[in-house]
ROZA-241524 format. One record per residue: residue number from 1; x, y, z of N, C-alpha, C in turn. Coordinates in nm, 4 decimals, padded with zeros to 6 digits. Example, Ala and Ser with C-alpha at 12.3 -4.5 7.8 and 13.67 -1.06 7.14 Angstrom:
[1 [01.3190 -00.5690 00.7800] [01.2300 -00.4500 00.7800] [01.3200 -00.3300 00.7800]]
[2 [01.2850 -00.2250 00.7080] [01.3670 -00.1060 00.7140] [01.2900 00.0030 00.7870]]
This chain:
[1 [00.0822 -00.1195 00.0000] [00.0000 00.0000 00.0000] [00.0868 00.1262 00.0000]]
[2 [00.1947 00.1244 00.0802] [00.2834 00.2402 00.0845] [00.3442 00.2678 -00.0525]]
[3 [00.3797 00.1612 -00.1227] [00.4422 00.1801 -00.2537] [00.3434 00.2390 -00.3546]]
[4 [00.2170 00.2037 -00.3446] [00.1159 00.2599 -00.4348] [00.0988 00.4089 -00.4066]]
[5 [00.0908 00.4451 -00.2797] [00.0755 00.5857 -00.2426] [00.1980 00.6656 -00.2866]]
[6 [00.3167 00.6084 -00.2659] [00.4398 00.6749 -00.3072] [00.4430 00.6934 -00.4591]]
[7 [00.4077 00.5885 -00.5325] [00.4074 00.5965 -00.6787] [00.3070 00.7008 -00.7270]]
[8 [00.1890 00.7017 -00.6670] [00.0873 00.7996 -00.7047] [00.1362 00.9415 -00.6753]]
[9 [00.2008 00.9592 -00.5622] [00.2558 01.0902 -00.5265] [00.3594 01.1371 -00.6265]]
[10 [00.4472 01.0465 -00.6698] [00.5494 01.0824 -00.7682] [00.4873 01.1205 -00.9021]]
[11 [00.3869 01.0452 -00.9440] [00.3194 01.0748 -01.0706] [00.2523 01.2118 -01.0637]]
[12 [00.1796 01.2383 -00.9559] [00.1108 01.3668 -00.9432] [00.2089 01.4830 -00.9354]]
[13 [00.3181 01.4640 -00.8629] [00.4200 01.5688 -00.8533] [00.4774 01.6008 -00.9900]]
[14 [00.5101 01.4982 -01.0669] [00.5675 01.5233 -01.1992] [00.4644 01.5856 -01.2930]]
[15 [00.3388 01.5491 -01.2798] [00.2352 01.6104 -01.3632] [00.2209 01.7583 -01.3317]]
[16 [00.2193 01.7929 -01.2030] [00.2059 01.9335 -01.1658] [00.3286 02.0130 -01.2069]]
[17 [00.4455 01.9554 -01.1948] [00.5683 02.0238 -01.2370] [00.5653 02.0482 -01.3871]]
[18 [00.5211 01.9486 -01.4628] [00.5138 01.9632 -01.6079] [00.4115 02.0698 -01.6463]]
[19 [00.2976 02.0714 -01.5788] [00.1915 02.1660 -01.6120] [00.2335 02.3104 -01.5874]]
[20 [00.3304 02.3315 -01.4990] [00.3746 02.4670 -01.4675] [00.4708 02.5219 -01.5724]]
[21 [00.5283 02.4349 -01.6541] [00.6219 02.4801 -01.7560] [00.5483 02.5575 -01.8654]]
[22 [00.6253 02.6299 -01.9433] [00.5700 02.7053 -02.0554] [00.5021 02.6108 -02.1545]]
[23 [00.4082 02.6616 -02.2334] [00.3301 02.5764 -02.3231] [00.4046 02.5182 -02.4427]]
[24 [00.5316 02.5519 -02.4634] [00.6133 02.4962 -02.5723] [00.5621 02.5338 -02.7111]]
[25 [00.4955 02.6485 -02.7163] [00.4519 02.7043 -02.8441] [00.4822 02.8534 -02.8419]]
[26 [00.5383 02.9034 -02.9498] [00.5728 03.0455 -02.9559] [00.5366 03.1019 -03.0924]]
[27 [00.4958 03.2267 -03.0918] [00.4782 03.3033 -03.2147] [00.5859 03.4110 -03.2106]]
[28 [00.6768 03.4073 -03.3074] [00.7928 03.4965 -03.3090] [00.7750 03.6016 -03.4183]]
[29 [00.8004 03.7272 -03.3802] [00.7949 03.8403 -03.4726] [00.9364 03.8947 -03.4867]]
[30 [00.9818 03.9071 -03.6118] [01.1191 03.9504 -03.6344] [01.1288 04.0264 -03.7661]]
[31 [01.2425 04.0908 -03.7851] [01.2745 04.1546 -03.9113] [01.3293 04.0471 -04.0045]]
[32 [01.2892 04.0484 -04.1288] [01.3290 03.9444 -04.2239] [01.4804 03.9321 -04.2381]]
[33 [01.5528 04.0409 -04.2238] [01.6973 04.0379 -04.2481] [01.7799 03.9945 -04.1273]]
[34 [01.7176 03.9692 -04.0141] [01.7927 03.9348 -03.8923] [01.8299 03.7864 -03.8914]]
[35 [01.9592 03.7568 -03.8865] [02.0058 03.6182 -03.8858] [02.0013 03.5533 -03.7492]]
[36 [02.0305 03.6298 -03.6432] [02.0345 03.5682 -03.5100] [01.8946 03.5315 -03.4612]]
[37 [01.7922 03.5993 -03.5114] [01.6547 03.5644 -03.4734] [01.6231 03.4218 -03.5176]]
[38 [01.6693 03.3865 -03.6368] [01.6514 03.2499 -03.6854] [01.7237 03.1500 -03.5980]]
[39 [01.8376 03.1899 -03.5415] [01.9106 03.1034 -03.4489] [01.8310 03.0756 -03.3232]]
[40 [01.7594 03.1776 -03.2709] [01.6774 03.1579 -03.1514] [01.5570 03.0691 -03.1838]]
[41 [01.4983 03.0887 -03.3015] [01.3872 03.0029 -03.3453] [01.4352 02.8579 -03.3551]]
[42 [01.5526 02.8361 -03.4146] [01.6087 02.7005 -03.4237] [01.6317 02.6409 -03.2855]]
[43 [01.6810 02.7215 -03.1909] [01.7029 02.6775 -03.0528] [01.5720 02.6278 -02.9915]]
[44 [01.4638 02.7033 -03.0092] [01.3340 02.6596 -02.9567] [01.2907 02.5289 -03.0223]]
[45 [01.2984 02.5243 -03.1545] [01.2557 02.4039 -03.2273] [01.3410 02.2827 -03.1902]]
[46 [01.4716 02.3025 -03.1748] [01.5611 02.1923 -03.1361] [01.5271 02.1378 -02.9979]]
[47 [01.4568 02.2188 -02.9181] [01.4162 02.1774 -02.7841] [01.2685 02.1397 -02.7772]]
[48 [01.2107 02.1059 -02.8941] [01.0752 02.0512 -02.8975] [00.9624 02.1522 -02.9031]]
[49 [00.9929 02.2773 -02.9264] [00.8884 02.3792 -02.9329] [00.8287 02.3865 -03.0730]]
[50 [00.7011 02.4233 -03.0791] [00.6361 02.4564 -03.2058] [00.6450 02.6080 -03.2206]]
[51 [00.6966 02.6537 -03.3335] [00.7198 02.7968 -03.3522] [00.6601 02.8426 -03.4848]]
[52 [00.5847 02.9503 -03.4785] [00.5337 03.0181 -03.5971] [00.6100 03.1499 -03.6063]]
[53 [00.6639 03.1800 -03.7243] [00.7458 03.2996 -03.7427] [00.6757 03.3965 -03.8373]]
[54 [00.6721 03.5236 -03.7967] [00.6176 03.6299 -03.8814] [00.7264 03.7339 -03.9035]]
[55 [00.7598 03.7596 -04.0301] [00.8494 03.8698 -04.0629] [00.7658 03.9972 -04.0643]]
[56 [00.8105 04.0971 -03.9888] [00.7335 04.2193 -03.9680] [00.8156 04.3394 -04.0135]]
[57 [00.7536 04.4284 -04.0903] [00.8224 04.5494 -04.1347] [00.8335 04.6525 -04.0219]]
[58 [00.7265 04.6705 -03.9448] [00.7242 04.7710 -03.8379] [00.7375 04.7024 -03.7020]]
[59 [00.8568 04.6514 -03.6737] [00.8799 04.5789 -03.5487] [00.8673 04.6712 -03.4272]]
[60 [00.9128 04.7958 -03.4387] [00.8997 04.8892 -03.3263] [00.7532 04.9169 -03.2940]]
[61 [00.6706 04.9310 -03.3959] [00.5277 04.9512 -03.3735] [00.4649 04.8319 -03.3038]]
[62 [00.5048 04.7119 -03.3440] [00.4544 04.5905 -03.2798] [00.4979 04.5862 -03.1335]]
[63 [00.6243 04.6196 -03.1074] [00.6748 04.6211 -02.9697] [00.5994 04.7246 -02.8862]]
[64 [00.5682 04.8396 -02.9459] [00.4875 04.9408 -02.8764] [00.3522 04.8823 -02.8367]]
[65 [00.2868 04.8175 -02.9317] [00.1541 04.7604 -02.9054] [00.1594 04.6481 -02.8021]]
[66 [00.2699 04.5747 -02.7973] [00.2838 04.4641 -02.7016] [00.3356 04.5101 -02.5651]]
[67 [00.3697 04.6375 -02.5536] [00.4124 04.6905 -02.4244] [00.5572 04.6649 -02.3879]]
[68 [00.6444 04.6514 -02.4890] [00.7870 04.6280 -02.4632] [00.8564 04.7635 -02.4477]]
[69 [00.9090 04.7949 -02.3278] [00.9763 04.9239 -02.3079] [01.1030 04.9353 -02.3924]]
[70 [01.1353 05.0571 -02.4325] [01.2537 05.0809 -02.5157] [01.3810 05.0245 -02.4539]]
[71 [01.3975 05.0375 -02.3220] [01.5234 04.9999 -02.2578] [01.5485 04.8491 -02.2532]]
[72 [01.4496 04.7661 -02.2841] [01.4722 04.6204 -02.2827] [01.4590 04.5580 -02.4211]]
[73 [01.4424 04.6390 -02.5231] [01.4189 04.5854 -02.6580] [01.5414 04.5151 -02.7141]]
[74 [01.5120 04.4149 -02.7948] [01.6146 04.3372 -02.8626] [01.5721 04.3226 -03.0078]]
[75 [01.6192 04.2188 -03.0748] [01.5957 04.2071 -03.2185] [01.4666 04.1340 -03.2555]]
[76 [01.4087 04.0577 -03.1648] [01.2842 03.9880 -03.1972] [01.1948 03.9824 -03.0738]]
[77 [01.0668 03.9601 -03.0991] [00.9661 03.9555 -02.9936] [00.8820 03.8309 -03.0160]]
[78 [00.8461 03.7649 -02.9071] [00.7641 03.6438 -02.9181] [00.6491 03.6495 -02.8187]]
[79 [00.5430 03.5789 -02.8518] [00.4330 03.5556 -02.7581] [00.4374 03.4082 -02.7212]]
[80 [00.4397 03.3832 -02.5920] [00.4310 03.2472 -02.5388] [00.3190 03.2516 -02.4364]]
[81 [00.2075 03.1873 -02.4686] [00.0906 03.2003 -02.3825] [00.0500 03.3468 -02.3778]]
[82 [00.0257 03.3981 -02.2579] [-00.0137 03.5383 -02.2415] [00.1059 03.6315 -02.2270]]
[83 [00.2269 03.5777 -02.2229] [00.3467 03.6579 -02.1979] [00.4175 03.6994 -02.3265]]
[84 [00.4881 03.8121 -02.3188] [00.5749 03.8595 -02.4257] [00.7179 03.8230 -02.3871]]
[85 [00.7905 03.7638 -02.4799] [00.9299 03.7257 -02.4588] [01.0131 03.8083 -02.5564]]
[86 [01.1048 03.8883 -02.5030] [01.1825 03.9811 -02.5851] [01.3287 03.9384 -02.5913]]
[87 [01.3756 03.9092 -02.7121] [01.5167 03.8794 -02.7313] [01.5551 03.7350 -02.7052]]
[88 [01.6836 03.7156 -02.6799] [01.7440 03.5823 -02.6704] [01.7286 03.5224 -02.5304]]
[89 [01.6048 03.5000 -02.4912] [01.5724 03.4470 -02.3587] [01.5839 03.2949 -02.3615]]
[90 [01.6553 03.2349 -02.2649] [01.6645 03.0888 -02.2613] [01.5341 03.0251 -02.2129]]
[91 [01.5117 02.9024 -02.2550] [01.3908 02.8289 -02.2174] [01.3770 02.8187 -02.0662]]
[92 [01.4882 02.8029 -01.9949] [01.4820 02.7915 -01.8486] [01.4169 02.9150 -01.7863]]
[93 [01.4443 03.0321 -01.8414] [01.3843 03.1550 -01.7899] [01.2352 03.1611 -01.8230]]
[94 [01.1978 03.1130 -01.9408] [01.0557 03.1101 -01.9782] [00.9809 03.0150 -01.8854]]
[95 [01.0390 02.8982 -01.8590] [00.9763 02.8039 -01.7661] [00.9613 02.8651 -01.6270]]
[96 [01.0651 02.9354 -01.5813] [01.0604 02.9995 -01.4491] [00.9473 03.1017 -01.4436]]
[97 [00.9279 03.1765 -01.5521] [00.8194 03.2742 -01.5600] [00.6844 03.2060 -01.5425]]
[98 [00.6633 03.0955 -01.6123] [00.5352 03.0256 -01.6036] [00.5157 02.9598 -01.4676]]
[99 [00.6219 02.9118 -01.4071] [00.6114 02.8516 -01.2740] [00.5761 02.9569 -01.1692]]
[100 [00.6327 03.0769 -01.1835] [00.6085 03.1844 -01.0871] [00.4729 03.2520 -01.1084]]
[101 [00.4172 03.2388 -01.2289] [00.2881 03.2996 -01.2636] [00.2849 03.4483 -01.2280]]
[102 [00.3891 03.5192 -01.2699] [00.3999 03.6615 -01.2399] [00.2949 03.7418 -01.3157]]
[103 [00.2465 03.8461 -01.2532] [00.1487 03.9353 -01.3160] [00.2245 04.0499 -01.3835]]
[104 [00.2886 04.0156 -01.4935] [00.3696 04.1099 -01.5702] [00.3371 04.0924 -01.7180]]
[105 [00.3906 04.1814 -01.7996] [00.3726 04.1680 -01.9444] [00.4646 04.0609 -02.0003]]
[106 [00.5905 04.0590 -01.9533] [00.6828 03.9594 -02.0058] [00.8221 03.9719 -01.9490]]
[107 [00.9151 03.9030 -02.0161] [01.0555 03.9047 -01.9762] [01.1411 03.9337 -02.0986]]
[108 [01.2618 03.9847 -02.0722] [01.3493 04.0245 -02.1824] [01.4944 03.9936 -02.1517]]
[109 [01.5678 03.9681 -02.2594] [01.7137 03.9624 -02.2563] [01.7589 04.0870 -02.3319]]
[110 [01.7763 04.1993 -02.2609] [01.8100 04.3239 -02.3305] [01.9402 04.3118 -02.4092]]
[111 [01.9424 04.3733 -02.5254] [02.0626 04.3705 -02.6078] [02.0806 04.2368 -02.6770]]
[112 [02.2039 04.2039 -02.7039] [02.2358 04.0829 -02.7796] [02.3523 04.0109 -02.7112]]
[113 [02.3298 03.9485 -02.5951] [02.4401 03.8840 -02.5225] [02.5041 03.7712 -02.6041]]
[114 [02.6350 03.7780 -02.6223] [02.7079 03.6742 -02.6959] [02.6916 03.5386 -02.6267]]
[115 [02.6770 03.4351 -02.7061] [02.6661 03.2996 -02.6539] [02.5301 03.2661 -02.5958]]
[116 [02.4358 03.3607 -02.5988] [02.3002 03.3307 -02.5520] [02.2296 03.2490 -02.6600]]
[117 [02.1156 03.1871 -02.6282] [02.0484 03.1039 -02.7279] [02.0261 03.1776 -02.8601]]
[118 [02.0820 03.1217 -02.9665] [02.0699 03.1809 -03.0990] [02.1833 03.2743 -03.1363]]
[119 [02.2692 03.3075 -03.0402] [02.3819 03.3982 -03.0660] [02.5121 03.3194 -03.0633]]
[120 [02.6015 03.3544 -03.1539] [02.7320 03.2883 -03.1562] [02.8253 03.3571 -03.0569]]
[121 [02.9435 03.3014 -03.0432] [03.0445 03.3624 -02.9574] [03.0551 03.2949 -02.8228]]
[122 [03.1515 03.3415 -02.7458] [03.1734 03.2894 -02.6110] [03.0598 03.3375 -02.5221]]
[123 [03.0063 03.2449 -02.4426] [02.8904 03.2768 -02.3592] [02.9225 03.3876 -02.2595]]
[124 [02.8383 03.4906 -02.2616] [02.8442 03.5996 -02.1658] [02.7269 03.5842 -02.0699]]
[125 [02.7347 03.6460 -01.9528] [02.6169 03.6466 -01.8648] [02.4980 03.7072 -01.9390]]
[126 [02.3823 03.6450 -01.9242] [02.2617 03.6857 -01.9954] [02.1563 03.7252 -01.8920]]
[127 [02.1540 03.8538 -01.8506] [02.0541 03.8950 -01.7518] [01.9145 03.8980 -01.8136]]
[128 [01.8194 03.8395 -01.7437] [01.6801 03.8379 -01.7875] [01.6018 03.9262 -01.6917]]
[129 [01.5284 04.0220 -01.7475] [01.4525 04.1162 -01.6659] [01.3035 04.1055 -01.6963]]
[130 [01.2228 04.1432 -01.5980] [01.0776 04.1487 -01.6163] [01.0404 04.2875 -01.6680]]
[131 [00.9236 04.2975 -01.7296] [00.8703 04.4288 -01.7670] [00.7188 04.4246 -01.7646]]
[132 [00.6589 04.5426 -01.7439] [00.5141 04.5525 -01.7303] [00.4739 04.5160 -01.5881]]
[133 [00.3723 04.5810 -01.5366] [00.3291 04.5503 -01.4007] [00.4197 04.6114 -01.2948]]
[134 [00.4855 04.7212 -01.3273] [00.5760 04.7861 -01.2327] [00.7134 04.8015 -01.2927]]
[135 [00.8098 04.8477 -01.2112] [00.9457 04.8650 -01.2627] [01.0075 04.7317 -01.3039]]
[136 [01.0955 04.7362 -01.4040] [01.1667 04.6146 -01.4454] [01.2517 04.5643 -01.3301]]
[137 [01.2570 04.4314 -01.3161] [01.3368 04.3682 -01.2110] [01.4192 04.2568 -01.2727]]
[138 [01.5339 04.2320 -01.2140] [01.6170 04.1204 -01.2579] [01.5504 03.9902 -01.2154]]
[139 [01.5239 03.9033 -01.3125] [01.4645 03.7731 -01.2826] [01.5725 03.6678 -01.2615]]
[140 [01.6855 03.6861 -01.3272] [01.7951 03.5913 -01.3136] [01.9009 03.6175 -01.4189]]
[141 [02.0162 03.5544 -01.3997] [02.1249 03.5629 -01.4970] [02.1517 03.4222 -01.5464]]
[142 [02.1494 03.4039 -01.6770] [02.1618 03.2707 -01.7361] [02.2865 03.2616 -01.8205]]
């Protein structure tokens, strides 16, 4: 009986942990000429995500409408569930966002950190910040 209860507990724990992760689907908006944006899309797809890509002429206008502040903007913008993901954000940070269920617009990797998902070069620290719902805050460094 103890083993059945333990097994059931493990199954339920793993189900709840899985349910808290991001939905593994993204809609990415980018400029057609940007090469590193395609690298981030490939990174998502290589990790089992379904990705729809839209090349957009007025990316700044789209970022304005999505509520992305100027100081955190990068080269591409994505929607994952109800959140906006700006720039070269790693999947671990997206999962952390969904687990925390923050009441914010989204998270961003400001600039173009070398070695971040989709970027070439030696890996640099990749600070991920929140935006919307108050002042931007550091969510973590990846």
